[in-house]
C-alpha positions in Angstrom: -87.9 159.5 125.9 -85.1 157.9 124.0 -85.4 154.8 125.2 -89.0 154.6 124.7 -88.5 155.7 120.9 -86.0 153.0 120.6 -88.1 150.2 121.8 -91.0 151.3 119.6 -88.6 151.1 116.6 -87.8 147.7 117.4 -91.3 146.5 117.7 -92.3 147.9 114.6 -89.1 146.3 112.8 -90.2 142.7 114.5 -93.7 143.1 113.3 -92.3 144.0 109.7 -90.0 140.7 109.5 -92.9 138.8 111.0 -95.5 139.8 108.0 -92.4 139.0 105.7 -92.1 135.7 107.0 -95.5 134.9 106.9 -96.1 136.2 103.1 -92.9 133.8 102.3 -94.5 130.8 104.0 -98.0 131.5 102.2 -95.9 131.3 98.9 -94.6 128.2 99.9 -97.9 126.9 100.5 -99.3 127.5 97.1 -101.6 124.5 96.1 -100.1 122.4 93.2 -102.5 120.4 90.7 -101.3 117.1 90.2 -102.4 114.1 88.1 -103.0 111.1 89.7 -102.9 107.4 88.4 -103.6 104.1 90.1 -100.8 101.3 89.9 -102.1 98.5 87.5 -101.5 94.9 87.5 -100.8 93.8 84.1 -98.9 90.3 82.6 -95.0 90.4 82.3 -93.3 88.5 80.1 -90.0 87.9 81.8 -86.6 88.6 80.2 -83.3 87.9 81.5 -80.9 90.9 81.2 -77.1 90.0 80.9 -74.1 91.1 79.7 -72.4 89.7 76.8 -69.5 90.0 73.9 -69.8 89.9 70.3 -67.1 87.8 68.7 -66.5 86.9 64.8 -68.3 83.7 63.9 -65.1 82.8 62.4 -61.4 84.3 62.2 -58.2 82.6 60.6 -54.6 83.5 59.9 -54.2 83.0 56.6 -50.6 81.3 55.6 -48.6 81.2 52.5 -48.4 77.6 51.1 -45.2 78.4 49.1 -42.4 80.6 48.9 -42.2 83.3 46.6 -41.6 87.4 47.0 -45.2 89.8 47.3 -45.7 90.8 43.9 -49.3 92.5 44.2 -51.7 93.0 47.3 -55.3 93.0 46.2 -57.1 93.6 49.2 -56.1 95.3 52.7 -57.6 96.2 56.2 -61.0 96.6 56.3 -62.1 95.1 52.8 -65.2 92.9 52.5 -63.8 89.8 50.6 -65.7 86.7 49.1 -64.8 83.3 49.6 -62.2 82.3 47.1 -61.2 86.0 46.4 -57.6 86.9 45.7 -55.8 88.5 49.1 -52.4 88.7 47.3 -50.1 87.5 44.6 -46.7 86.0 45.0 -44.2 86.2 41.7 -45.3 83.0 39.9 -42.2 83.0 37.5 -40.1 80.5 39.1 -43.3 78.3 39.8 -44.3 78.4 35.9 -40.9 77.2 35.2 -40.9 74.6 37.4 -44.3 73.1 35.8 -43.3 73.7 32.5 -40.3 71.5 33.0 -42.4 68.7 34.7 -44.8 69.2 32.0 -42.0 68.3 29.5 -40.7 65.2 31.4 -44.1 63.7 31.5 -44.4 64.0 27.6 -41.2 62.4 27.4 -42.4 59.1 29.4 -45.6 59.1 27.6 -44.0 58.9 24.7 -41.7 56.2 25.7 -44.5 54.6 26.5 -46.4 54.8 23.2 -48.9 57.2 24.0 -49.8 60.6 23.2 -49.8 64.0 25.1 -53.0 63.6 26.6 -55.7 60.8 27.3 -55.7 57.2 28.8 -52.6 55.3 28.5 -52.6 52.1 26.3 -53.0 48.7 27.8 -49.5 46.8 28.4 -49.9 44.3 25.9 -50.3 47.2 23.3 -47.0 49.1 24.2 -44.7 48.9 21.1 -41.6 46.9 22.7 -44.3 44.8 24.1 -45.9 44.1 20.9 -42.6 43.5 19.2 -41.2 41.1 21.8 -44.7 39.1 21.3 -44.4 38.4 17.8 -40.9 37.4 17.7 -42.0 34.9 20.5 -45.2 34.0 18.4 -42.3 33.2 15.4 -40.0 31.2 17.7 -42.6 29.3 19.1 -43.9 28.2 15.4 -40.4 27.4 14.6 -40.0 25.5 17.9 -43.1 23.3 17.1 -42.2 22.7 13.5 -38.7 21.5 14.8 -40.3 19.2 17.3 -42.4 18.1 14.8 -39.7 17.0 12.3 -37.5 15.5 15.3 -40.0 13.0 16.0 -40.1 12.1 12.5 -36.5 11.6 12.5 -35.9 14.3 10.0 -34.3 17.3 12.2 -31.2 16.9 13.9 -31.2 16.7 17.9 -29.0 20.2 17.8 -31.5 21.9 15.6 -34.2 21.1 17.9 -32.1 22.9 20.7 -31.3 25.5 18.6 -35.2 26.2 18.0 -35.9 26.0 21.9 -33.2 28.1 22.7 -34.6 31.0 20.3 -38.1 30.3 21.9 -36.7 30.6 25.5 -34.7 33.6 24.4 -37.6 35.5 22.7 -40.1 34.6 25.9 -37.6 36.5 28.2 -37.5 39.4 26.0 -41.1 39.6 26.0 -41.4 39.2 29.7 -38.7 41.8 29.9 -40.7 44.1 27.9 -43.3 43.6 29.7 -41.5 44.4 32.9 -40.1 47.5 31.2 -43.8 48.8 30.5 -45.0 48.3 33.6 -42.3 50.5 35.2 -42.6 53.0 32.6 -46.5 53.2 33.5 -45.4 53.7 37.1 -43.1 56.4 36.0 -45.9 58.1 34.0 -48.1 58.0 37.3 -45.5 59.7 39.5 -44.6 62.2 37.0 -48.4 63.0 36.5 -48.7 63.6 40.5 -45.7 65.7 40.0 -46.9 67.8 37.8 -50.2 68.2 39.7 -48.1 69.1 42.3 -46.4 71.8 40.3 -49.6 73.4 38.7 -50.8 73.2 42.4 -48.1 75.2 43.9 -48.4 77.9 40.8 -52.0 78.4 41.7 -50.9 78.7 45.5 -49.0 81.9 44.1 -52.4 83.6 44.4 -53.6 83.3 48.2 -57.6 83.5 48.3 -60.0 84.0 51.0 -61.3 80.9 52.7 -64.6 82.5 53.3 -66.8 85.5 53.1 -65.4 88.0 55.7 -63.4 90.8 56.0 -59.6 91.9 56.2 -58.8 92.4 59.7 -55.2 92.7 59.5 -52.6 92.6 56.9 -49.1 90.8 57.8 -46.9 91.0 54.9 -46.0 94.0 52.5 -45.4 94.6 48.7 -41.6 93.3 47.7 -41.3 90.9 50.8 -40.4 87.1 50.5 -42.3 85.0 52.1 -41.8 81.1 53.1 -44.3 78.3 53.3 -46.7 78.7 56.2 -45.6 82.6 56.7 -48.9 84.5 58.0 -49.9 87.0 55.8 -53.4 88.1 56.4 -56.3 87.6 59.3 -59.9 87.1 58.0 -63.0 87.5 60.1 -66.4 86.5 59.5 -68.9 89.1 60.8 -72.2 87.8 59.4 -73.4 86.5 61.6 -71.9 87.7 64.7 -71.4 85.2 67.6 -72.5 86.4 71.4 -71.1 84.9 74.2 -72.7 85.5 77.6 -73.5 83.8 80.9 -76.5 83.4 82.6 -77.0 83.0 86.4 -78.2 79.6 87.1 -81.7 80.3 88.7 -82.8 81.3 84.7 -81.7 77.6 83.6 -85.2 76.7 83.1 -86.1 79.5 81.2 -83.5 79.5 78.6 -83.4 77.1 75.5 -82.0 76.8 72.1 -83.6 79.1 69.4 -85.0 81.5 72.1 -85.3 85.0 70.5 -82.5 87.8 72.0 -82.2 91.6 71.8 -78.9 93.0 71.6 -78.0 96.5 72.5 -74.5 98.1 72.3 -73.3 101.5 73.0 -72.2 102.5 69.6 -75.7 102.4 68.5 -77.9 103.9 71.6 -81.4 103.3 71.1 -81.3 100.6 68.5 -81.6 96.8 69.1 -80.3 94.1 66.9 -82.2 90.9 67.0 -80.6 87.4 67.4 -81.1 83.8 68.5 -79.6 81.5 70.8 -77.5 78.6 69.2 -75.8 76.9 71.7 -76.0 76.3 75.7 -73.4 75.0 78.1 -74.4 71.6 79.7 -73.0 72.6 83.2 -72.7 75.7 85.5 -69.4 77.5 86.0 -68.5 76.8 89.7 -66.9 80.2 90.4 -69.7 82.6 88.7 -72.5 80.1 89.1 -73.8 80.9 85.8 -73.7 78.9 82.6 -72.7 80.0 79.2 -74.3 80.5 76.3 -73.9 81.3 72.7 -76.0 83.3 70.4 -76.0 84.4 66.6 -76.8 87.9 65.5 -77.1 88.9 62.0 -74.6 91.6 60.8 -75.1 91.7 56.7 -73.7 95.5 56.8 -70.8 94.6 59.3 -71.9 97.7 61.7 -71.4 95.6 64.7 -67.8 95.0 65.5 -66.4 91.8 67.1 -65.0 92.4 70.7 -67.7 94.9 71.3 -69.6 94.9 74.8 -73.3 94.1 74.6 -76.6 94.1 76.8 -78.7 91.1 75.9 -82.1 90.8 76.6 -83.5 86.8 76.4 -87.1 86.3 76.0 -88.5 83.6 78.1 -91.9 81.9 78.2 -92.6 83.0 82.0 -95.5 85.3 82.1 -96.0 87.0 85.9 -98.9 89.4 87.4 -97.4 92.4 88.5 -97.7 96.2 90.0 -96.7 98.4 87.1 -96.8 102.2 87.0 -95.3 105.1 84.5 -91.7 105.6 84.6 -92.6 109.0 84.6 -94.0 108.5 88.5 -90.5 107.9 89.6 -88.8 110.3 91.7 -84.8 108.5 91.9 -82.6 110.4 94.7 -79.2 108.9 95.8 -79.7 105.5 94.5 -83.2 105.2 96.0 -86.9 105.2 94.2 -89.8 106.8 95.3 -93.3 107.7 94.2 -96.0 110.1 95.7 -99.1 109.7 97.2 -102.0 112.4 98.4 -102.8 112.3 102.0 -104.9 115.4 103.3 -104.3 117.1 100.7 -100.7 117.1 101.0 -97.7 114.8 99.4 -96.1 111.6 101.1 -93.2 109.8 99.4 -93.3 106.2 99.3 -89.7 104.5 98.7 -90.2 101.6 96.2 -87.9 98.6 94.6 -88.3 97.9 90.8 -88.4 95.4 88.8 -88.2 95.1 84.8 -88.7 97.5 82.4 -92.1 97.7 80.5 -91.7 100.3 77.7 -92.9 103.4 79.1 -94.0 101.5 82.4 -92.0 99.9 85.1 -92.7 97.0 87.4 -92.7 97.8 91.5 -91.8 94.5 92.9 -91.9 96.4 96.8 -93.4 99.2 98.3 -96.7 99.6 96.5 -100.1 98.0 96.1 -102.2 97.5 93.0 -104.7 100.3 92.7 -103.0 102.6 94.9 -103.3 106.3 93.3 -99.7 107.9 92.9 -98.7 111.2 91.1 -98.1 110.4 87.5 -96.3 112.9 85.7 -93.6 115.7 86.9 -92.7 114.3 90.1 -89.0 115.5 89.8 -89.9 118.9 91.3 -92.4 117.7 94.0 -91.5 117.5 97.5 -92.6 116.0 100.9 -95.5 117.7 102.5 -96.3 120.0 99.8 -99.9 120.7 99.4 -101.7 119.6 96.1 -105.2 119.1 94.7 -105.6 115.8 92.4 -106.9 116.0 88.9 
């Protein structure tokens, strides 16, 4: 009797377990409703997707042109500067003294020449010393002519004629010497003028200015520091527009040309796209990478984009292909593979696909799916192979 009772209890327990499994199976086989959409053929304008680097359009290390002590720092790291704006100033006192000394030396030379402090220099024949010797030479010439006339009529002694001739020769030599001195003085004035201009230029160079519109990327000196000529003081970069450098695989060479539009994305501004264009294309292919370099210009008027940033670059092309496309929401990604679901005999069947270009909210299917095939269009993350479904 005990054996029989134990057997009956075991049978009842097994029956209960079977009912539980049947209930679980029924729950697992609940029919889901899914929305289907046919894969569509659309025209796809091809784009080249590469990685590039943003760089400053211009970058220069500004150096001092004269020696001096830094008396004032006008702009510092991160400041926007305009072309010609002061960056820093050197103590100009010694340079000012040098310019004033040179200006006085020039004024003395002009005075000796017979010119005023300003204006054009008079001609050589109007220099006082030349005018004076010219007058003396003219008088000596008249006396010589008179003596010669009297001597021809035997009215003047031979010695007196020779004296008149000597006076004339002396006056002419003095005039030639005056002309030579005037020429030398004029050359000295030109030299002194150049020296004054150089001194004034050095005085102006005590204010070190920005060579172009840009930003201060680095300050290399401190206030009170004594700098020598050619000493680096600041680094200036031009960030509008930025220069984009990238390499494009050689197979895309027929599609790339200058002035082609590009779209740039950077990690610092997710979801934003910055427009630009191609400005230069390398004439040859890199033998190691089998790619050719391109250079683009990306407007950056507000300075938001930073030189040195990596960028994802999409280059628009004129090539248009017919391609099978599906909604992005229809793709289930697992372990590096992509698949979609089709309905066969009321159950889900997965198909592995190979994706092509992204087209907004749709994506190209390059392999694994024919045009017109109905696939589950949304809510595919929770779906699995073999599920019972009904389509709508």
